N, C-alpha and C positions, 0 to 999 in steps of 0.2 A: 146392554152395558154402552154408558154415557161415554162420547169423545171429551180430553182434557181440553178445557178452552187455554189459550196462552193469555197472557197479563194485559197485554195491549188490549185484545179483545173485551177481557172481563173492564175494565178501563171503559170503554166504549160503550157497554151496556150500561154501567152505571151515568153516564151521560147523558145516554139518550133515554133513561128512564126520568133523570132530573130535569129534560126539557120539554117531556112528555105531557102537553096541556091537557090531554086526558085521562093521565094515569092518574090512580089513585092518591089524595094527597098524600097518604101515611107513605105510600112507595116513594113518590118523590122526595123528602124531606128525609127518607133511611138512605136514599141514592146521596142527597146533597150532604149528609153527614159523614158516610163514607169516603165521599170523594176531600171534603174539608180534612179528615182527620187522618188520612192516608199522603194531602199535600202539606197542609199547614202543622199538623199535628194536633194533640188533644188541647183543649182549651187550658190554661191557667187557672188557678183561684184566684179570686179577685183581690184575697190582700195580697198576693204576690206580684199583681199586675197593677198597683195602684202608682208604683213610681217610674212606670215605663210610656214611653211615648208613645202616641197612638201608631196603629200600622195599617198599610192600604195593601188588601190582597184582589189581586189582578189573576183572574183564570182565562187562559188559550187554548183552544183544541187545535192542535196542530193537525196541519194536512198532511199527509204521508204525502205527497205528490209535491208540495211546497217543500216538505224538508228534506227530500232525493238527493237536491243538489249537490 
């Protein structure tokens, strides 16, 4: 029986897959899509987005040691 992973471990796994240059491209793209869907949300349809300003997206991986202060 597999142990349950906590959400932080699963998110870290997605980032590790997305950052692994030796991983298959489809695995990396799937990981990136999951990260974006969960952090930014699903994309809007083009017709809805035409009147909106561009958005800059910045991703940071927080280091547990740095954030524990």
